[in-house]
ROKEKE-954418 format. One record per residue: x, y, z of N, C-alpha, C in turn; residue number from 1. Coordinates in steps of 0.2 Angstrom, whole numbers, always signed. Atoms other than C-alpha are relative to their C-alpha. Example, Ala and Ser with C-alpha at 12.3 -4.5 7.8 and 13.67 -1.06 7.14 Angstrom:
BEGIN
   n.east   n.north    n.up   ca.east   ca.north   ca.up   c.east   c.north    c.up   drenlum
       +4        -6      +0       +62        -22     +39       +4        +6      +0         1
       -4        -6      -1       +68         -5     +36       -4        +5      +3         2
END
This chain:
BEGIN
   n.east   n.north    n.up   ca.east   ca.north   ca.up   c.east   c.north    c.up   drenlum
       +3        -5      +0        +1         -1      +0       +4        +7      +0         1
       -5        -6      +0        +8        +17      -5       -5        +5      +5         2
       +4        -6      -5        +4        +31      +9       +3        +7      -3         3
       -1        -7      +2        +4        +49      +4       +4        +3      +7         4
       -4        +0      -5       +19        +55     +16       +1        +9      +1         5
       -2        -8      -2       +22        +74     +12       -3        +2      -7         6
       +2        -5      +6       +16        +88      +1       +2        -1      -7         7
       -2        +0      +6       +26        +84     -14       -6        -7      -2         8
       +4        +5      +3       +14        +67     -15       -7        +3      -2         9
       +6        -2      +1        +0        +79     -16       -1        +4      -7        10
       +1        -3      +5        +1        +84     -34       -6        -2      -4        11
       +8        +1      +4       -15        +86     -45       +0        -6      -3        12
       +0        +6      +4       -11        +72     -56       -1        -7      +6        13
       +0        +6      -6        -8        +59     -39       -7        +1      +2        14
       +7        +1      -4       -24        +66     -30       -5        -1      -5        15
       +5        +2      +4       -35        +64     -46       -1        -8      -2        16
       -2        +7      +2       -28        +45     -48       -2        -2      +8        17
       +4        +2      -7       -33        +42     -27       -6        +3      +1        18
       +7        +0      +0       -49        +52     -28       -4        -4      -4        19
       +4        +4      +5       -54        +42     -43       -1        -8      +3        20
       +2        +7      -2       -54        +26     -32       -7        -1      +3        21
       +7        +0      -3       -70        +32     -23       -6        +2      -7        22
       +5        -1      +5       -84        +30     -36       -7        +4      +2        23
       +4        -5      -2       -98        +43     -38       -4        +0      -6        24
       +4        -1      +7      -114        +45     -49       +1        +6      -2        25
       +1        -6      +4      -117        +57     -62       -6        +3      -1        26
       +5        -4      +1      -129        +70     -65       +1        +5      -6        27
       +0        -6      +4      -134        +82     -78       -3        +7      +3        28
       +2        -6      -4      -137       +101     -71       -1        +4      -6        29
       +1        -3      +6      -145       +110     -84       -7        +6      +2        30
       +5        -6      +0      -157       +127     -86       -1        +3      -8        31
       +2        -4      +5      -165       +138     -99       +2        +6      +1        32
       -5        -8      -1      -153       +154    -102       -2        +3      -6        33
       +1        -3      +6      -158       +167    -113       -3        -4      -5        34
       +2        +4      +4      -169       +155    -121       +2        -7      -3        35
       -3        +5      +2      -157       +140    -123       +1        -5      +6        36
       -3        +4      -7      -153       +126    -113       +8        -1      +1        37
       -7        +0      -1      -137       +127    -105       +1        -5      +5        38
       -2        +6      -5      -129       +112     -94       +7        -3      +0        39
       -7        +3      -2      -115       +102     -88       -1        -7      +3        40
       -1        +8      -4      -111        +83     -80       +4        +2      +4        41
       -2        +1      -5      -107        +82     -64       +1        -5      +4        42
       -1        +6      -3       -98        +68     -54       +0        +1      +9        43
       +0        -1      -7      -100        +77     -37       -6        +1      +4        44
       +8        -1      -3      -119        +76     -34       +0        -2      +7        45
       +2        +3      -6      -125        +72     -16       -4        +4      +4        46
       +6        -3      -4      -138        +75      -4       +3        +3      +6        47
       -2        -2      -4      -135        +86      +9       -4        +1      +8        48
       +4        -2      -6      -150        +91     +21       -7        -2      -1        49
       +7        +2      +2      -169        +85     +22       -4        +6      +3        50
       +3        -6      -2      -173       +101     +33       +5        +5      +0        51
       +4        -2      +5      -173       +112     +23       +4        -6      -5        52
       -2        +5      +6      -171       +100      +7       +5        +2      -4        53
       -6        -3      +6      -154       +103      -1       +4        -6      -2        54
       -3        +2      +5      -143        +95     -14       +7        +3      -1        55
       -5        -3      +2      -125        +99     -19       +3        -4      -6        56
       -5        +2      +3      -112        +98     -32       +6        +4      +0        57
       -7        -5      +1       -94       +105     -37       +0        +2      -6        58
       -1        -3      +7       -90       +115     -50       +7        +3      -2        59
       -7        -3      -1       -73       +120     -56       +0        +7      -1        60
       +1        -7      +0       -70       +138     -53       +3        +3      -8        61
       +0        -3      +5       -64       +139     -71       -5        -3      -7        62
       +5        +4      +5       -79       +131     -79       -3        +7      -4        63
       +3        -6      +5       -85       +143     -94       -9        -1      +0        64
       +9        +0      +1      -104       +136     -92       -2        +2      +7        65
       +2        -1      -6      -106       +140     -73       -3        +7      +1        66
       +1        -7      -1      -106       +159     -75       -7        +1      -5        67
       +7        +0      +3      -121       +157     -87       -5        -4      +3        68
       +5        +5      -1      -131       +142     -80       -1        +3      +8        69
       +1        -1      -7      -130       +150     -62       -5        +8      +0        70
       +5        -5      +0      -141       +165     -68       -6        -1      -1        71
       +8        +3      +1      -156       +154     -71       -3        +0      +5        72
       +4        -1      -5      -169       +156     -60       +0        -7      +4        73
       +1        +8      -3      -171       +138     -57       +3        -5      -5        74
       -4        +4      +3      -160       +124     -61       -2        -7      +0        75
       +3        +7      +0      -165       +105     -66       +6        -3      +2        76
       -4        +3      -1      -155        +92     -60       -3        -8      -1        77
       +3        +7      +1      -156        +74     -67       +5        -7      +2        78
       -5        +5      -1      -148        +58     -61       -1        -6      -6        79
       +0        +3      +6      -141        +48     -76       +1        -8      +2        80
       +1        +7      -1      -144        +31     -78       +6        -4      -4        81
       -4        +3      +2      -131        +18     -83       +0        -1      -8        82
       -1        -1      +8      -135        +19    -102       +2        +6      -2        83
       -2        -8      +4      -130        +38    -102       +6        +2      +0        84
       -8        -2      +0      -111        +36    -103       +0        +6      -6        85
       +0        -4      +6      -113        +44    -120       -2        +6      +1        86
       +2        -7      -2      -124        +58    -114       +4        +4      +5        87
       -4        -4      -6      -111        +62     -99       +4        +3      -4        88
       -5        -2      +4       -98        +63    -112       -1        +7      -5        89
       +3        -5      +4      -109        +75    -124       -1        +6      +5        90
       +3        -5      -4      -114        +86    -108       +7        +3      +2        91
       -6        -5      -1       -95        +90    -106       +5        +1      -5        92
       -4        -1      +5       -91        +92    -124       -3        +7      -2        93
       -1        -7      +2       -94       +105    -135       -8        +3      +2        94
       +6        -2      -5      -107       +118    -128       -5        +1      -5        95
       +6        -2      +5      -117       +122    -145       -3        -8      +0        96
       +2        +7      +1      -119       +102    -145       -2        -4      +5        97
       +1        +2      -6      -123        +98    -127       -6        -5      -1        98
       +5        +5      -2      -141        +93    -129       -3        -2      -7        99
       +2        +4      +8      -142        +87    -149       -1        -6      +2       100
       +4        +6      +0      -154        +73    -149       -2        -2      +8       101
       +3        +2      -8      -158        +73    -130       -8        +2      +1       102
       +7        -4      -1      -176        +73    -125       +0        +3      +8       103
       +1        -4      -5      -179        +87    -113       -7        +3      +3       104
       +6        -2      -2      -191        +93    -102       +2        +8      +5       105
       +0        -5      -4      -193       +112     -96       -3        +2      +3       106
       +5        -3      -3      -202       +120     -82       -1        +6      -2       107
       +1        -8      +2      -210       +137     -83       +5        +4      +4       108
       -5        -6      -3      -196       +143     -71       +7        -1      -5       109
       -6        +0      +6      -183       +136     -84       +5        -5      +2       110
       -5        +7      -2      -176       +119     -75       -1        -4      -5       111
       +0        +5      +4      -171       +108     -87       +2        -7      +1       112
       -1        +6      -2      -172        +89     -85       +0        -5      -6       113
       -1        +4      +5      -167        +73     -96       -6        -4      +1       114
       +5        +4      -1      -183        +64     -99       +0        -7      +3       115
       -3        +6      -2      -175        +47     -97       +4        -1      +6       116
       -4        -1      -8      -166        +51     -81       -2        -5      +7       117
       +3        +3      -4      -168        +40     -66       -4        +3      +5       118
       +3        -3      -4      -173        +54     -55       +1        +8      -2       119
       +0        -7      +2      -177        +73     -58       -2        +5      +6       120
       -1        -5      -5      -174        +88     -47       -1        +9      -2       121
       +0        -8      +2      -181       +106     -49       +4        +4      +6       122
       -4        -3      -5      -169       +117     -38       +1        +8      -2       123
       -4        -8      +0      -163       +135     -34       +5        -1      +3       124
       -6        +0      -4      -146       +140     -29       -1        +4      +7       125
       +2        -1      -8      -147       +141     -10       +7        +5      +1       126
       -6        -2      -4      -128       +144      -7       +5        -2      -4       127
       -7        +3      +5      -111       +144     -17       +6        +1      +5       128
       -5        +0      -5       -96       +140      -6       +7        +0      -4       129
       -6        +1      +5       -79       +143     -14       +5        -4      +4       130
       -4        +5      -2       -67       +129     -10       +5        -2      -4       131
       -7        +2      +5       -50       +128     -18       -2        +4      -7       132
       +1        -2      +8       -51       +128     -37       -7        -2      -2       133
       +8        +1      +1       -70       +123     -35       -4        +3      +4       134
       +4        -2      -4       -84       +129     -29       -7        -4      +1       135
       +6        +4      -1       -98       +120     -20       -6        +4      +0       136
       +8        -4      +1      -116       +124     -26       -6        -5      +5       137
       +6        +2      -4      -129       +120     -12       -7        +3      -4       138
       +7        -2      +5      -147       +119     -22       -4        -1      +5       139
       +7        +1      -5      -164       +120     -12       -5        -4      -5       140
       +6        +4      +6      -176       +107     -20       -6        +3      +1       141
       +6        -2      +1      -192       +113     -25       -6        -6      -2       142
       +6        +6      +2      -199        +95     -33       +7        -6      +0       143
       -4        +7      +0      -191        +78     -34       -6        -6      -2       144
       +4        +7      +3      -197        +63     -44       +6        -6      -3       145
       -4        +5      +3      -190        +47     -50       -4        -6      -5       146
       +4        +4      +5      -195        +34     -63       -3        -7      +6       147
       +2        +4      -4      -199        +22     -49       +2        -8      -3       148
       -1        +4      +3      -191         +7     -58       +6        -4      +3       149
       -5        +2      -6      -181         -4     -45       +6        -3      -4       150
       -7        +4      +3      -171        -12     -60       +5        +4      -3       151
       -3        -4      +3      -164         +4     -66       +8        +0      +4       152
       -6        -1      -2      -146         +8     -62       +5        +5      -1       153
       -3        -5      +1      -136        +24     -59       +7        -1      -4       154
       -7        -1      +4      -121        +30     -71       +4        +2      +5       155
       -7        -1      -7      -104        +28     -60       +5        +2      -3       156
       -5        -4      +1       -90        +38     -62       +6        -3      +4       157
       -6        +3      -3       -74        +28     -57       +5        -1      -4       158
       -7        -1      +5       -56        +29     -61       +0        +3      -5       159
       +0        -4      +6       -59        +41     -74       -5        -2      -4       160
       +4        +3      +6       -71        +30     -83       -7        -1      +2       161
       +7        +2      -1       -91        +28     -83       -1        -7      +0       162
       +2        +6      -2       -98        +12     -78       -6        -1      +2       163
       +6        +2      -3      -112         +3     -70       +1        -2      +7       164
       +1        +5      -8      -117         -4     -51       +1        -8      -4       165
       +0        +7      +0      -114        -23     -51       -5        -2      +6       166
       +2        +3      -6      -126        -32     -39       +4        -6      +2       167
       -4        +5      -3      -116        -43     -27       -3        -6      +3       168
END
């Protein structure tokens, strides 16, 4: 077992490798901004609080998408299913093609979700916390729904790859 002993071991490439050992789910975060869908994929989504109902994700401070997305009145969050690895790559790709061919629903408040996701949330930004080279975005939930199919599995990001859960 390799131990991290000094600050020299904490270089970003090494940290990314070590952080990648822990799997995480993947979500789409999207909204209508200036009449068009704007969004991104995030692998840092987590539940935070039941009262008030809060979730969070982290975004790189260098993100070109977040400054536009954060102007939205409401933001949609979709938990991606294990068949969405291509969608996750698309949402991380060229800005003008992120939503090509995807079935979307937008609320009257502008929250955008992917129709075939496992769960959908309508949120507003509750708070942003600067945390090093990322910002932790706390989102207040206004509605939550899921497809109710127990056979569906979430998309998982692990060791810099997309995958699926395997029942043990």
